Each structure stands twice: as C-alpha cells, then as structure tokens.
N, C-alpha and C positions, 0 to 999 in steps of 0.2 A: 504494500500500500504506500503510495507516495505521500509526502509531507502535507500538502494542502488537503488531501482527503482525510488523513488522520486527524488533522487539526479540526476540520469540519465535524467529524464524528465525535471528537472530544467536546467541542462546543455544544453540539446538539444533545449529547448525553448529559452534560452538566446542566444545561437549561431544562431538560426534561426532569432531572432529579430535583432541581430547585423548585419547579412548579409542583411536583408531587409532594415535596416536603411542605410547601406553603399550604396546599389544600388540606393535607392531613392535620397540620397544626391548627388551621382555622376551624376544622371540624371538631377538634378537641376543645377549642375555646367556645364554640357554639354550644356544645354539650354542657360545659361549665356554666355558661351564661343562662341556659335554659333551667338548669338546676337552681341557680341563684335566683332567677326570676320567680320560680315556684315558691321559694322561701320568702321572697318579698311579698308576693300575693298573700301568703299566710300571715305575714306580719301586719299587713293592712287590714286583714279580716279580724285580727285580734284586737284592734283599736288600742293597742299599747304603744304609746309614743316612744318608749325606750326600745322596744323591739324594732320599730321602724328606723329609729336613729342608727341602729347597728348596721343598717344597709346603706347608709349615706356615707359617701367618701369623706375621710378626714380632710379638713380644710374646706369642705363644702357644707358642713353642718349648720353654720350660722350665716351663710351667705344670703343676702336679700335677693329677691327676684327668682328664687327657685319655686317650682310648682309641682310639689309631690302629689297634690290632690288630682292633677291631670293624669298622672301615672296610675293612681289608684282607680280612677274612673275608666281609663282607656287601656290599661295594661292587661289585655286579655291573656288567656292561658298560652304558654309556649307550644302547646299541642295543637293549637289552632292552625288550620291550613295556610292562612294568610300571614302567619307570624314569620318575621324575617330579621336577620341581623347582618350588619356590615361591620367588619373588623378592620381597624387600621392601627397597627402597633399596640399601644396600651389603652386604646379607646375603642368603644363599640357604640354603634347606633342601633337601638332595638326598635323595630317597627312592628307593633302588635297586629296591625291590620293592613297588610300590603295592598296597594291598589295599583292599577296600571292606567296611565293616561293614554288615551287614544289606542288602547289595547296593546301598547308596546312599551311605553316609557314607565319604568317602575317608580313608585312614589308611596306616600303615606306618612302620616304623622308619627313621630317617634320620640324616644328619650335616650339620653346619653348615659353610658356607663364607663367607668374608668377602672383599670386594673391596678390595685395597690397590694403589694406583698402577696402576689399570686391569687388574690380574691377580687371579684368584680363588685363594684359599688355604684350606686346612683350618684350622679352629680347634680341633679335638679334641672339640668338644661333639657329643654324640649324643642322639637322642631315641628311646626305645624304646616301641613301640606294640604 
C-alpha cells in the first residue's frame, strides 16, 4: 500500500473511531440525564423545597431570573416520545416536548442542565420556542 492510501485509511479510521466514541459517550450522558430528570420530577411532586434545591446547580441556587416552576409544569417524563436532549461539553438542553417546524426543523421549549462533579443539575435557564 502506498503512503497516500495508508494515510487516507488512517485518517478515515481515526475519524470513524472518534465519531463512534462521541455517540457512545452522548448516549451514556443521555441515560444519566434521563435518570436525573426522573429524580427531579419526584422532587417537584414532593413539594419539598430542600429536595428541589438539591437538583439546582451550585452557584445557580440564588440567582434571580430562574424559572423552576416552568420546568415543573412542562418537564414531562423522559419516557415521552417527544423528549429530547442536546449535549455540548458540560451543558445539556433538555427539550421535554420536541416539535418540528415545517415538519423538518427541530424545535421546542427546553431547560438547561449543567454537569458538576459528574452529576447533572438544573441551572434555571429556559428556552422558549
């Protein structure tokens, strides 16, 4: 095999491995976020402010402008078919009821979570679509 062909094979192999690793890692994080979301729903159902505070990210617990009541009212079960999550590094946008604009463009209102010490927490930031 000549050098250009070998180089192309190595680049394609590395690229494929990187994509596979990213997809597997994202799936692991989605599973963790779904489990955390179920715990959050149970905390809201308990009406215990301390239980709810445990799911709010440190540094975001006293921030004004957060809207956890929206999350309580709109944060449907992660087992819902329309439930979706987008992950970017240590942040995730959870969209409880995914919609499609013009049957193609994904959208939907959602809330942000942040990863702190290997756990996912609410930030209180919401995105209304």
